[in-house]
C-alpha positions as CSV (number, residue, x, y, z in Angstrom):
1,M,-40.3,-195.7,3.5
2,E,-38.8,-194.2,6.7
3,Y,-39.9,-195.7,10.0
4,L,-41.8,-192.6,11.2
5,L,-43.9,-192.6,8.1
6,Q,-44.6,-196.3,8.5
7,V,-45.8,-195.7,12.0
8,K,-48.1,-192.9,10.8
9,V,-49.5,-195.1,8.1
10,G,-50.0,-197.9,10.6
11,A,-51.9,-195.5,12.9
12,L,-54.0,-194.4,10.0
13,V,-55.0,-198.0,9.1
14,G,-55.4,-199.0,12.7
15,L,-57.7,-196.1,13.5
16,L,-59.8,-196.7,10.5
17,L,-60.2,-200.4,11.2
18,F,-60.9,-200.0,15.0
19,T,-63.4,-197.2,14.3
20,L,-65.3,-199.4,11.8
21,F,-65.2,-202.3,14.2
22,F,-66.6,-200.4,17.2
23,G,-69.1,-198.7,14.9
24,F,-70.5,-201.9,13.4
25,V,-70.5,-204.1,16.5
26,P,-73.7,-202.7,18.0
27,A,-75.4,-202.9,14.6
28,R,-74.5,-206.6,14.4
29,M,-75.3,-207.6,18.0
30,K,-78.9,-208.6,18.8
31,W,-78.5,-207.4,22.4
32,F,-78.2,-203.8,21.2
33,R,-81.2,-204.0,18.9
34,E,-83.5,-205.3,21.6
35,T,-82.6,-203.2,24.6
36,S,-83.0,-199.4,25.2
37,G,-80.0,-199.4,27.5
38,T,-79.6,-201.1,30.8
39,E,-78.2,-199.4,33.9
40,T,-75.0,-201.5,33.7
41,H,-74.6,-200.6,30.0
42,R,-74.9,-196.9,30.8
43,V,-72.4,-197.1,33.7
44,V,-69.8,-199.0,31.7
45,L,-70.0,-196.5,28.8
46,S,-69.9,-193.6,31.3
47,L,-66.7,-194.9,33.0
48,I,-65.0,-195.6,29.7
49,S,-65.9,-192.1,28.6
50,C,-64.3,-190.7,31.8
51,F,-61.2,-192.7,31.1
52,A,-61.1,-191.3,27.6
53,G,-61.5,-187.8,29.2
54,G,-58.4,-188.4,31.3
55,V,-56.5,-189.7,28.3
56,F,-57.4,-186.6,26.3
57,L,-56.6,-184.3,29.1
58,A,-53.1,-185.7,29.4
59,A,-52.6,-185.7,25.6
60,C,-53.7,-182.1,25.5
61,L,-51.7,-180.7,28.4
62,L,-48.6,-183.0,28.3
63,D,-48.0,-183.6,24.6
64,I,-49.8,-181.5,22.0
65,I,-49.8,-178.0,23.6
66,P,-46.1,-178.2,24.8
67,D,-45.0,-179.5,21.4
68,Y,-47.0,-176.8,19.5
69,L,-45.7,-173.9,21.7
70,S,-42.1,-175.2,21.2
71,D,-42.4,-175.5,17.4
72,M,-44.2,-172.2,17.0
73,G,-41.7,-170.4,19.3
74,A,-38.8,-171.8,17.3
75,E,-40.4,-170.8,14.0
76,L,-41.1,-167.3,15.1
77,E,-37.5,-167.0,16.4
78,A,-36.1,-168.3,13.1
79,R,-38.2,-165.7,11.2
80,Q,-37.1,-163.0,13.7
81,V,-40.7,-162.2,14.6
82,E,-40.8,-160.2,17.9
83,T,-44.2,-159.2,19.3
84,S,-45.7,-158.8,22.8
85,F,-48.9,-160.3,21.5
86,P,-49.3,-164.0,22.4
87,L,-49.5,-165.2,18.8
88,P,-49.1,-168.9,19.5
89,E,-51.9,-168.9,22.0
90,F,-54.0,-166.8,19.6
91,V,-53.6,-169.5,16.9
92,M,-54.6,-172.2,19.4
93,A,-57.7,-170.1,20.3
94,G,-58.5,-170.0,16.6
95,G,-58.8,-173.7,16.4
96,F,-61.1,-173.7,19.5
97,F,-63.4,-171.0,18.1
98,M,-63.4,-172.4,14.6
99,V,-65.1,-175.6,15.8
100,M,-67.4,-173.7,18.2
101,I,-68.5,-171.2,15.5
102,L,-69.2,-173.9,12.9
103,E,-71.2,-175.9,15.3
104,H,-73.4,-173.0,16.5
105,F,-73.7,-171.8,12.9
106,V,-75.2,-175.2,12.0
107,L,-77.6,-175.0,15.0
108,H,-78.7,-171.5,14.1
109,F,-79.1,-172.3,10.4
110,R,-81.1,-175.4,11.3
111,D,-83.4,-173.4,13.7
112,R,-84.0,-170.8,11.0
113,R,-85.4,-173.6,8.8
114,G,-87.9,-174.4,11.5
115,E,-86.6,-177.8,12.4
116,E,-86.6,-179.6,15.7
117,S,-84.5,-178.0,18.4
118,A,-82.9,-181.2,19.5
119,P,-79.8,-182.0,17.4
120,L,-79.6,-185.4,15.8
121,L,-75.8,-185.8,16.1
122,P,-74.2,-182.9,18.1
123,A,-70.5,-183.0,18.3
124,A,-69.6,-185.4,21.1
125,G,-72.5,-184.9,23.4
126,H,-72.8,-181.2,24.0
127,G,-75.5,-179.7,26.2
128,H,-76.9,-176.9,24.1
129,G,-80.0,-176.3,26.2
130,H,-82.1,-178.2,23.7
131,S,-84.7,-180.7,24.9
132,V,-84.0,-184.3,24.4
133,S,-86.0,-187.3,25.7
134,G,-84.9,-188.4,29.2
135,D,-84.1,-191.9,28.1
136,L,-81.7,-190.7,25.4
137,E,-80.2,-188.0,27.5
138,D,-79.3,-190.6,30.2
139,S,-78.0,-193.3,28.0
140,A,-76.1,-191.5,25.2
141,Q,-72.5,-190.7,26.2
142,H,-71.4,-188.5,23.3
143,V,-74.3,-188.5,20.9
144,H,-78.0,-187.8,21.4
145,V,-80.5,-189.0,18.8
146,D,-83.8,-187.3,18.1
147,R,-86.2,-190.0,17.1
148,Q,-88.3,-187.5,15.1
149,A,-85.3,-186.3,13.1
150,H,-85.8,-187.0,9.3
151,S,-84.0,-184.2,7.6
152,S,-81.2,-185.4,5.3
153,F,-79.7,-181.9,5.1
154,R,-79.7,-181.7,8.9
155,S,-78.0,-185.1,9.3
156,F,-75.3,-184.1,6.7
157,M,-74.6,-180.7,8.3
158,L,-74.3,-182.0,11.8
159,F,-72.1,-184.8,10.6
160,L,-69.9,-182.2,9.0
161,S,-69.6,-180.4,12.3
162,L,-68.9,-183.7,14.2
163,S,-66.4,-184.9,11.6
164,L,-64.4,-181.7,11.8
165,H,-63.2,-182.9,15.2
166,S,-61.9,-186.1,13.7
167,V,-60.0,-184.3,10.9
168,F,-58.0,-182.2,13.3
169,E,-57.5,-185.2,15.6
170,G,-55.8,-186.9,12.6
171,L,-53.8,-183.8,11.9
172,A,-52.3,-184.1,15.4
173,I,-51.0,-187.5,14.4
174,G,-49.8,-186.6,10.9
175,L,-47.8,-183.6,12.2
176,Q,-45.9,-185.4,14.9
177,T,-42.1,-185.8,14.4
178,T,-41.3,-188.8,16.6
179,E,-42.6,-192.3,16.7
180,S,-43.4,-192.2,20.5
181,K,-45.5,-189.0,20.0
182,V,-47.4,-190.6,17.2
183,L,-48.3,-193.6,19.3
184,Q,-49.3,-191.5,22.4
185,V,-51.6,-189.3,20.4
186,C,-53.0,-192.3,18.5
187,I,-53.9,-194.0,21.8
188,A,-55.7,-190.9,23.0
189,I,-57.7,-190.6,19.7
190,L,-58.4,-194.3,19.5
191,V,-60.0,-194.4,23.0
192,H,-62.1,-191.2,22.4
193,K,-63.1,-192.1,18.8
194,S,-64.1,-195.7,19.7
195,I,-66.4,-194.4,22.5
196,I,-68.1,-191.9,20.2
197,V,-68.6,-194.2,17.3
198,F,-69.8,-197.0,19.6
199,S,-72.3,-194.8,21.3
200,L,-73.4,-193.3,18.0
201,S,-74.0,-196.8,16.5
202,V,-75.9,-197.9,19.6
203,K,-78.3,-194.9,19.5
204,L,-78.9,-195.2,15.7
205,V,-79.7,-198.9,16.0
206,Q,-82.1,-198.3,19.0
207,S,-83.8,-195.4,17.1
208,A,-84.6,-197.8,14.2
209,V,-82.4,-196.0,11.7
210,K,-82.1,-198.0,8.5
211,P,-79.0,-200.2,8.4
212,L,-77.7,-198.5,5.2
213,W,-77.7,-195.1,6.9
214,V,-76.0,-196.6,10.0
215,A,-73.3,-197.9,7.7
216,A,-73.0,-194.6,5.9
217,Y,-72.7,-192.6,9.1
218,V,-70.1,-194.9,10.6
219,G,-68.1,-195.2,7.4
220,V,-67.9,-191.4,6.9
221,F,-67.0,-190.8,10.5
222,A,-64.3,-193.5,10.4
223,M,-62.6,-191.9,7.4
224,M,-62.3,-188.4,8.9
225,T,-59.3,-189.1,11.2
226,P,-57.3,-191.0,8.4
227,L,-58.0,-188.0,6.2
228,G,-56.5,-185.7,8.8
229,I,-53.5,-187.9,9.1
230,T,-53.0,-187.9,5.4
231,V,-53.1,-184.1,5.3
232,G,-50.6,-183.9,8.1
233,I,-48.2,-186.3,6.4
234,S,-48.5,-184.4,3.1
235,V,-47.6,-181.1,4.8
236,I,-44.4,-182.6,6.3
237,E,-43.4,-184.7,3.3
238,A,-43.9,-181.8,0.8
239,Q,-41.0,-180.0,2.6
240,L,-42.4,-176.6,1.5
241,Q,-40.4,-173.5,2.1
242,S,-43.1,-172.4,4.6
243,G,-43.8,-176.0,5.6
244,A,-42.5,-175.5,9.2
245,L,-44.8,-172.5,9.7
246,I,-47.8,-174.3,8.2
247,Q,-47.0,-177.3,10.4
248,A,-46.9,-175.1,13.5
249,V,-50.2,-173.3,12.6
250,L,-52.0,-176.6,12.0
251,E,-50.6,-178.0,15.3
252,G,-52.1,-174.9,17.0
253,L,-55.5,-175.5,15.4
254,A,-55.4,-179.1,16.4
255,A,-54.5,-178.2,19.9
256,G,-57.4,-175.8,20.1
257,T,-59.7,-178.7,19.0
258,F,-58.3,-180.9,21.6
259,I,-59.0,-178.3,24.3
260,Y,-62.6,-177.9,23.0
261,I,-63.2,-181.7,23.0
262,T,-61.7,-182.2,26.5
263,F,-63.1,-179.2,28.4
264,L,-66.4,-178.5,26.7
265,E,-67.5,-182.0,25.8
266,I,-66.2,-185.0,27.6
267,L,-65.5,-183.8,31.1
268,P,-68.6,-181.5,31.6
269,H,-70.9,-184.2,30.2
270,E,-69.7,-186.8,32.7
271,L,-69.0,-184.7,35.7
272,N,-72.3,-182.7,35.6
273,S,-74.0,-185.9,36.5
274,H,-74.3,-186.6,40.2
275,D,-74.2,-190.4,39.7
276,R,-71.0,-192.2,40.8
277,Q,-68.9,-189.0,40.8
278,L,-66.0,-190.4,42.8
279,L,-65.8,-193.5,40.6
280,K,-65.8,-191.2,37.5
281,V,-63.0,-189.0,39.0
282,L,-61.0,-192.2,39.6
283,F,-61.3,-193.3,36.0
284,I,-60.4,-189.8,34.7
285,L,-57.3,-189.9,36.9
286,L,-56.6,-193.4,35.7
287,G,-56.6,-192.3,32.0
288,F,-54.5,-189.3,32.8
289,S,-52.0,-191.3,34.8
290,I,-51.5,-193.9,32.1
291,M,-50.8,-191.2,29.5
292,A,-48.6,-189.3,31.9
293,A,-46.6,-192.6,32.4
294,L,-46.3,-193.1,28.7
295,T,-45.0,-189.5,28.3
296,F,-42.5,-189.9,31.1
297,V,-41.2,-193.2,29.7
298,G,-41.1,-191.8,26.2
């Protein structure tokens, strides 16, 4: 097995294990079962989330988008495709809108069924203008939990929307062509995914969700990124005649997802709060600087 493939498989196993670990820690710790979220707890999660936002911002702007534009440009040139239309950027926008449309389709479909307007598990903490209890809104970093939500269909559909993020995050790893890029993107996803699954598990535990359902939610969510990595590896290893074009298009969709996560989820959620704004900006810059340094060294 070539070294690059070994690194990707290692990233797959590492992401799976770390996600399961951070997801099951709150469920096993008595402190999380007995508290509704202290101020210190909320501040720590918020600052870690800001750090993750800086990491994702750097991964998006310094790694994934430049690599995608380079690969797509080379592929279009090889196929002698000449057009004034910004096709690479259009593909990237496709990934962005694909996630947005799916999410809002789920919300619309759920509202047509006459269910509660507050989402059980919206993708990474969006503000959709739905009412959520103040305690949950303040304490949940990426996931809000509706204590009156009991629809299994609703839970499944919203998890499908949330998990789509993770699949394309995994694609970004599986489609990389160098070991350093794999590690850089893996670090970015690991920070972000750990925050989400940790916050998700905390809120599920505090909302008295049955342990079996907590395990199911965490387990499914943990497997989505490894699934994306597997798909990305398969595309490259298959060496299809159109493999380079497929790889470039999938990279564009993954880049659009990264843009969505960074600019419509993490950063607005944290920066819209007036609490400790300068400290949050500092942690965003810290996350960005660390990833920028890794990019420069790599």
